[in-house]
Structure formats: structure tokens, C-alpha cells
N, C-alpha and C positions, 0 to 999 in steps of 0.2 A: 923774557927778560925778568930778573927779580932785583930787588932793592932791599938792603938792610935799613932797619928803622933805628938802629943805634941802641937798641934794646935787646939784642941777640935774637930777634925775630926777622924772618925774611918773608917778604910779601911778593906775590905774583904781580902781574902787570894790571889785572883788574882790581885786586884789593889795594894796591898801592893808590890808585886813583879812585878810591871807594865811592866819593861824592860824585864824581863823573861817571863811573860805570858801577852801580850798585848790584850788579847780577852775578858778581863773582863770589862764590863760597859764601852765600848767606844762609845763616840757621834758619831752618823752617819755622821755629817757634817765635824768636825774638827778632828775626830779621837783621841780625847784626853781623858783620863779617866774622868769619872763622878762621883764626890763625892759629896753627898747631894742631893738636889731637881732634879729631872730630869723629862722630858716629855717622855712618852711611845706612840708612834704614827707610824703607817704605819710599825707595826712589828720591830721597832728599838727604841733605846734609843737616847735621844738628851739632850744637855744643854738647859736650859730656853732660853738663848739668841742665841742659834743656830737653833732653830726650827722657821724658817722664810720663808715668801713667797719667792719663786725662783725669781719672777719679782721685787717686790717693796721693798724686805727686811724688811717688818714690821714682828715683832714677832707674831706668831700665837698661840693666848691663848684660842681661843674658836673654832667656827667652821671653817673648812679648807676643801679645795678640793685637790685631788691627781690626777696627770696624768704622766704616765711613772715614777713612783716612786719619783715623786718631789712634794713637798707641794706648794700649792697657797692659797692666801686669795681668798675668793668668789669673789670679784670684778675682780681681775686679771684672774681667772679661767674663769668666763664668758665672758671677752673681748676676751680671746684667744680661748676657746674652746666652749663656750656656744651657745645655739639657743635663738634667740629672736623672740618675738611675732610679726607676719606680721603688726598687725594693730598698737599697742601701742609702739613697739620696746623694752619692757622690757624684761630682761632675764627670760628664763623658767627654772625652776628647776623641777627635777622628770621627770616623763614621758612626751614625745613630741608627739603630734598628728600632722601628716602632712596630708594635704587635698588640693586637686586642686594645687599641687605644692607648697604650701605655708606651712610655720611652724606656 
């Protein structure tokens, strides 16, 4: 069952009784109810403005990386966790080959 809030928003049964049932559609970051558009990533739901890189806080609307259940933009992920090519120093994505002690 749904209910209109009078503000052109429709709430599901769980969100309508948010204080009694705080498990329905809660944002992983801010723990507040999500009404309307949401992002589903890393097996959780997020407000659009809450799904951000852990380092630079930029909104993640496209490609992102995950480490220890935290979202990162590709740039920050590779700075922190990535491997770089021994010759050109560019970040390597995908499989990494190590030879002669170099990446």
C-alpha cells in the first residue's frame, strides 16, 4: 500500500511509517529515507547526492571503483590502490602482469 504526502510524493508502507520502520529505502551514507530517484550501487541504495567518492567527494554518476565497501572515483582509486606501468607510469586497469620485479 502507498500513501500520498500531499507534496506529490508517494511513500511505500515502510517509509510512510519511517520512525516505526526505519529499514525501508534508507540511504547508505546519510541513513535517511529515499523518496524518488536513487542510485543502487554496491548492493545498497543511495541518494543521488550521497553517492560520492570517499576522497574527493565528487558525485559518482558513471564509472566508480570500490575498496573496503567504500566508493571511489577512478582517479582517486588508482592514486591510492592502483598499479602503474613501470615505463610510462600510467595506471593499469584490469589484469596486471609483473615481470622482472616490475609492474
